[in-house]
N, C-alpha and C positions, 0 to 999 in steps of 0.2 A: 331168855338168857341175860338181857340187859338189866331186868328188873329185880332179879333174884338177890344180887349182891346189896340191894337196898332193902332187903327183908320183904319184898312184895312177890307174892305167888298169885299165879292166875290160874284158875281151875274152872271147870264146866261140871255142872250136873245135868245129867240126863234122867228125868224122872220116870220115864216110861208111862204106862197107864195109871193114873192117880186118882184115887177117890176125892171128888170135889162136891161143891154144891151143884154143879152141873150133872152129876153122875145119875141121880133118879131120872131125869128126863131122858138121857141118853139111854139108859138101860130100858125105861119104857119104850122108846122107839124101836130098840132092837127086839125087845120082847114080842112087840106087835108084828115085826117082819116075821119072826120065828113061829108066832102063834102060841106063845108060852108066857109064863109069868116072868117078872123082872128078875126074880131070884133064880129062876131057872136059865134064863138067857146069860146071866152072869156066870153061873155054874159051868154052862156050855162053852163060854167064851175063855174060861180060865182053867179048862180041863187040861189034863197033861198032853193030849193028843190034838188040841186045838192050834190052830195057826195064829190065833191071838193071845194064847197062854203063856205062862211063864213058869219057872221052876218052883216057885211057892205055891202054884195053883190058886191064887185069889190077886185082888186088885190091891195096889199099894196105897196105903194111907197117907195123907199129905203130910201127917206129923212124922211119919217114917222119912220122907224126903227131908223135912225140917232138921231131922238129927244130922243128916249129912251136910247140910248147909250151915250148922253151927259148928261142926267138927272141923270143915276145911279152913276157915280162918283161926282156928285155935292153934296154940303153940305145939299142940301133939301132931299137927299136920304139917309142919315145915318142909319135910321131905316130899310132899306132894306138891308138885309144881308143874304147870302145863298139862295137867291130867284131865281127861273125861271121865267123871265118876257116874257109872250108871246105878240108879237106885230104883230099879224098876222090877225087881224080884226075879231077876235072871232072864228076863225076857230080851228078845232082840228089838231093834228098832222098829217101830210100827205106829200106826195112827188109829185112835179109836174113835 
């Protein structure tokens, strides 16, 4: 409330499970646990009925989270202040 009058907005991005350089090793470990290929492990984890899944049925790419990060400080986002923006493909909060 106090910063908005000075043109300062404070927002937070919750990226959800995001594909990064660590993803292949995490998927390999998960695949080993399940006894399947890394591709199959990812498909299982992001299936619509999975506890780890999301509504887009795939992992979010880091560039997609970056689009949100670029939008929030832009003039087009001035109405967003004090918000938590989830960029996780419709997933609830979880740890992968």
